N, C-alpha and C positions, 0 to 999 in steps of 0.2 A: 504494500500500500504506500503510495507517495505521501510524503510528510511536509508540513509547513510549520514554521514558527512565526508567530505574530508578536512583534515588539510593541507593547503599549496597548492599553485596554480602554481608550476613549471609545466613543460611539463608532468611529471609523474602524478601530481594531476589533471591537465586538462584532460589528456587522461583517467584517472580513472573515473573522474566525468562523462565523455561522455559515457564510456563503461557501467558504472553502470546504467546510465539513459536509455541506450538502452535495459537493462535487465528489465526495468520497475520499478526501484526504484525511490523514491523521494529523490533527491540529493541536499545537501547544501554544498557549497564550502566556506571555511573560509581562508582568507589571511591576514597576519599581516601588510603588506605594503599597501600603498594607491592605488596601481594598481596590477592586477594579472600578473603572469608570473614568479614568483620566481626570480631566478637569471637572467632570460631573461627580465630584466627591460629595459626600453627605456627612454633615457634622452634627453631633449631639453634644451640646455645650450647656452644662448645668441643666436647667429644665427645658431648654429650647432646642428645636431641631432646625437645621438650615441646609438647603441645597447650596452647594458652593459654586456651581456653574450654571449651565443653561437651564431655564425653567419654561421656556416658550416652545410649545410643540405646534408647528404649523403644517406638518405633512404627516398626519397619523398613518396614512397608507404605507409609508416606508417601513414603519415598525410592524404593521400587519403582515407585510411581505416576509419579514424575517421569521415570524412564527409559521407562516403558511409554507415555507420551505420544507417544514417537517410535519405538515398536516395538522398544525395546531392553530388556535385562534388567540390573537393577542388579548381580546376582551376577556378571555377566561383567566388571564394572568394578571392584568392590571386595567384599571378604569381610566380612560381619558375623558375629562369633563370640560366642555366648552365654557369659556369665560364670557362674562358680559359686565362691563365693557371689556374689550380686549386690552386696551390701554386707556388711561386717563392722562391727558396732558394738563399740567398746571403752569400757568404763565406768571411772569413777575408781577403783573397788575392784579393777581388773584383770580382772573378769569380761568375757565377750564374748557376742555374739549374732550368729550367722550367718543372714542373711536371703537367701532366694533358692531357686530350684529348685522342686520339687513342693510342693504344699500340705502333704503328709504330712511332708516334711522340715522345713517351717516349724513345723508343730505339734509335732514332736519337739523342736525348739529351744525352743519356748514351754514345753513340759512341764518342761524342765530348770530354767527360771526360775520359772514359776508355772503349775502344771497347771490350776488353775481358770480360767485365761484362754483355754484352748483354744476353748471354746464361744463366748466373746465375740469371739475373732479371726474365727471362721467367720461370725459375724453381721456383723462389720465388713466382711468381704469382700463379703457379700451387699449391704450398704448401699452400698459403693463401686461395685459393679456397677450398681446402680440409678441412681446419679448419673452414671456413665459412659454409660449408655444414653441419658440425656437430655443431659447436659452436653457430651459429646464426639461421640457418634454422630449426634445430632440438631441440635446447636446450634453446634458448634465451627467449621463452615464456612459458617454462615449470616450474612448481613449483619444488623447491629443499628443501622443509622443512622436508622431510623424508630422513634419511641417505641412505635408500635403493635406493632412486632415484639416489644418487651419485654413489653408488656401481655399478649400471647398466651401467653407462657411463664411468667408469674407463678404461675398455679395449680400447674404442675408443679414449679417451683423451690420454691414454698412447701411443697408436700407432702413434699419432701425436706429441708426446713428448712435451705436454703442460706444463711439469714441467720445461722446459727450458725457458729462457727469450727471449723477442723479439730481443734483441741485439744478443743473441747466434744464433738465426735462421738467421737473416740478415747476420751475419758474416760468416755463412756457405755458403751462396750463392754469396756474393759480396766481392770484394777485395779492392776497392778504398775507402779511408776514407770519401771522400765527398759524395759518393753514400750511404755508410753505414749510415752516419748521416741522409741523406734525407729519407731513407726508414726505419729508426728506430724511427723516431720522433713521430709517431702517439700516443704512450702511454701517452705523455704529454697532449694530448687532453682529456684524461680521468683521469688524476691525478697521473700518475705513471712514474717512471724512466724506460727507455728502458732496463736498465741493471738489473732491478728487476721484471718488469711486466711480468706475464705469457704470453707465446707466443699464448695463446688463442686470445689475442687482436691483433695478426697479421691478424686476419680476417678483420680488418678495411681496410687493403690495398685492398683486393678483393671487399669489399663493395663499396669502392671508384671506383674501376675499373668497377664494374657491373652497377652502377647507376650514376656515375659522382658526381661532387660537385656543389651544387646549392646555390643560394642566394634568399631569399624571398624579392621580390621588395617591398620597403617601410620599409625593415628591419625585424629583428626577432620580433620587437615590433608590426609590422603590422600583422605578423602571429599570435601572441598572441591575437591581437584584433579580427582577423577573427575567431579564436577558441572561444573567449569570446562571440561573436555574435551568433555562432552556439549553445553554451550552453544556452544562453538566449532564443533563438528561441525554443529550446527543453524543456524549463522549469526548467533548473538548476538554483537554487537561489545562488547568489554570495554575500558574505559579506566581505568587505575589512576593513582595519584599525582595525583588530580584532585579538589579539594574544591569542592562546590557551595556557593556563597555566597547564592544568591537563586533563588527560583522566579519565572518570568516569566509574567505574565498579560496576556491581551487582554480588557479589561473584567474579567469574573470567571471567565474560562476559562483554566486552566493551559495554556500553549502552549510550555513549554520551561524551561531552566535556564540560569543564569549561573554560571560557574566563578570561583574566586578570581583567576584569571589574566585575567579579562575575557572569555574565550571564551564564546560562547553556543551552546547546543544546542537546536534547535527540535524539538518533538515534539507529536503530537496528544494524548497521554496522559502524565501524570507520576505515577510511583509513588515514594513516599518510604519507604525502609527504614532507619529510624534512630530516634532518640528524639524523639517528637512534642513533648516539652517544649522541645527545642532548635529544632525547625522552627518552632513557633509563636512563639518568642521572637526568632529570628535570621534567618529566611529569608523571612518574609512581613511586610510593613509592618503595624504594629499597627492603623491605622485600617481596614484591609481585613478584619480578623477580626471575625466575629460575636461578640456579647457572651457567648453561651453558651460559645464556644471559649475566649475570654479568661478566663472564670470557671473553667472546668475547668483551664486551664493554670496559673492563679494559686493554686488551692486544692488541687490533687491532692497526695496524700502519696506520697513517693518510696519505692522499695525501698531496702534497705540498700546500703552500699558493700561492696567486696571487697578484701581484701589477699591477694595470691597470691605465695607464695615458691617459686621453681623451683630445683632443685639436682640434682646427681647424687651417687652414692656410689661409692667405689672398692672396695666389697664388695657382696654381695647380701644382702637380707633375705628369705629364701625363705618365711618364715612370714607375711609381710605380704600381705594380699589386694590385689587390683587396686583396689578401692574400699573405703576404711576411713573410718568416721566415729568420730572420737576425741572423746568427750564430756567436758567439764569438770565440775567439781563443782556448778556452778550451771547451771540450765536456763532457767526463766522469767525469773529475775532478770537473767541475762546478756542474754537477748533484749530485755528491757525497757531495759537500758542502751544497747543498739545502736539499737533502733527508736524509743524514746520519750525517754529521757534524753539521747541523743546523747553517750554517754560511751565513750571508749576504755578499757575496763577492763584490769586487770592479767592477768585470766584470759581464757580463750577456749575454744571448741570448734572442732574442725578437720575438714575433709574432706581426705583424703590420697589422691592418685592415684598408683599405682605401675604404669604401663603395661607395664613389663618383666615383670610377673607373667604377662602374656599374649603380649606381642610383644617379643622380644629385640632387635629392630632399634632400639629407643629408646636403647640404651647399648652401650658396648663389652662384650665378653665378660667375665663376672665382675663387672660393674657394674650398678647400678640407676639409673633415672631417676624423679624424683618431682616432683609439685607439691603444695603444701599451701595450702589455701584457708581463710581465716578471715573470717567475716562481721564487718564493722566499720561504724561510722557513715559516712554519706556526707559530702561536703564542707560540708554545712550545719553540721556540728559544729566547723568551723574548727580542725581538727587540723593542726598543722605536721608534715607527713609527712617532710620532710627530717630533722627531729629525731627523730620518733617511729618511723620505719621501722626504723632499726638496733636500737633498743631492743626493738621487737616481734619482730623477727627473732631476736634473742638469746634472748628468753623462749620462743619457739616451739621453737627448736633445743634449748634446755636441757630443755624438757618432753618432747620426743620422745626425746632422748638418755637420759632417765631412765625411759622407759616402752617405747614401741613400737619405737624404733630405737636399741638400745643402742650406745653408743660413736659416735653420729652425729658428735659434735664432732671426732673423729679421722678420720672417713671422708668428710665432706661435701666436695663438689667443685663449683666454678663456680656458686655461688649468685647469684641476682638476683631482683628482686621487682617487682611491680606494685601500686600503691596507687590509691585513688579519684582522685588527681591524674592518673594515667595514663589511667584510663577517661574522664576529662573531656577530656584533650588528644588522645588517640588516637581515641576513638570519638564525641567530641562528645556525651557523655552528660551531661545536666544535673546539676550538682553531683556528678558522678562516680558516680551511682547505678549499681549493677550490672545492674539489670533494668528501667530506666525507672520507671514508677509501680508502687506496691505492689498486690498482688492482693487488695484488700479487696472486700467485697460491694458497697459504694457506688462502686467503681471497676471493676466488671465489666459485661460485655455492653453495653447501651446507655449505661451510665454511664462506660465506658472511652472512650478516644479512638476515634472512628469510622473505619472503613476507607474511607469516602468523606468527604472534608473538607467540613465545613459551610460553606455560603456560596459554594462554588466548583464549577465544572464541571471534570471530567476530572483531578482531583487525588485520589489514593488513597494510603492508608497501610497498610503491612504491618510486622510485627515485634513486639517484646516489649511496646511501650507501647499497642498497639491490640488490638482483639478478635481472638482469644480470650485472648491473654496470652503470657507468656514461656515459655521452654523450647522445645526443638526441635519437639515436636508442635504446640505453640501457634503458633509463628511460621510453620511450613510450612502449617498450616491457614489462617492469615491470608492466605496467598497464594492459596488457593482462593477465599476471599471476594473478594479483589481481582479475580481472573480473572472471576468471575461478574459483578461490577459493571462491569468494562470491557466485557465482552461485551454486557451490557444497554445500555450507553451506545452501543456500536457499532450495535446493532440499532435503537435509538431514532433515531440519526442517519440510518440507511439507510431508515427508514420514511417 
């Protein structure tokens, strides 16, 4: 039986392990942390539970497919509950915009802010659908390691003007600043600035519209556990607390991995689910790398870093939605500080996750659980997080106390935080970037790290830094690409 070792157990690694198992391979999954899930870790801190990573499920069918590979139903293992609203935007003047549900509900919300933007919004949805039909339905699970694959798609991508930014497209259809901010924010969910990110990622809007926004009851951690149980039922072996230090080659064919302990694991196929910027710097000797790979590694622009503050409250904030985006007074200027000037500014915009709005199990009765995420520069900014973290925490708590979470200072419980330093040390993310490389046009499709490593046989990549990109739909789709490439390699070997 052919074998595969999968390095890293984020959603891309989990999905790859399951898909390769369904092809008949003997699969071994290696994870450096104590539990699987990659960035989708689950924390229990004092009385409170917290998802550490992604919480927004926009394409439930991708998870359904993984269970269906083995004749099972995802709904038997975990419940996905649609949220309402999907997101609540809070503006500096105290106004809000609830986004989610039917298109009629969204239009009613738009009318309250700017009636003349209703027609523009409907045109924006149509444009997003057109991008989705090409960018997601036709291209997301297709390999792009041959430049000829890219050439075939250029006419379609050009017709949709995917060279433009998400902001450029939104600005074309909407006039009011509040609405332009609300409908351009999605690139931040995959690590990019709306002013730089290719409008290919405008497909996220239609993906949300087509399938809704869901939450896994019990949290993303419960979803990871359900997938772990599926892997174990199907015979995937899982090894945690094991860091891969090196990929082993026979000539130019990947044939296994070496752990930091010195242990070696042999395999016919190696799948890397982590940051390619780390793999190509630390796990393969530089002289082995093709010049094209080294150039991409040395010149790629990274996504931003993330600051995540976790806490509970000994009271409930019933009026706070499950997902809230709290916008600061600056928008483009703040994003420029983060992405271009590499400045940790005094102000911020925040993504606030209150899972207890949907699932009471995250906190004791009468309490709430929160995490608050702020985009920040990655480690390339040389920020001393030991000094800056307490100050940023204080500023965030003060701002929320004065606005969304009144009297938070009196009710906050058991706070702790993650900074880009933690992303670098825990997830081996280069410079602590939150989503590997940024989703720029010049770093998409063929220009992104390829799902089949150049210059090597039987080494494949899945996850945020490779095609099609970050976010749960992206990384799970990348596992489809890997499965197709491994199947092709197996058939070629058998021929």
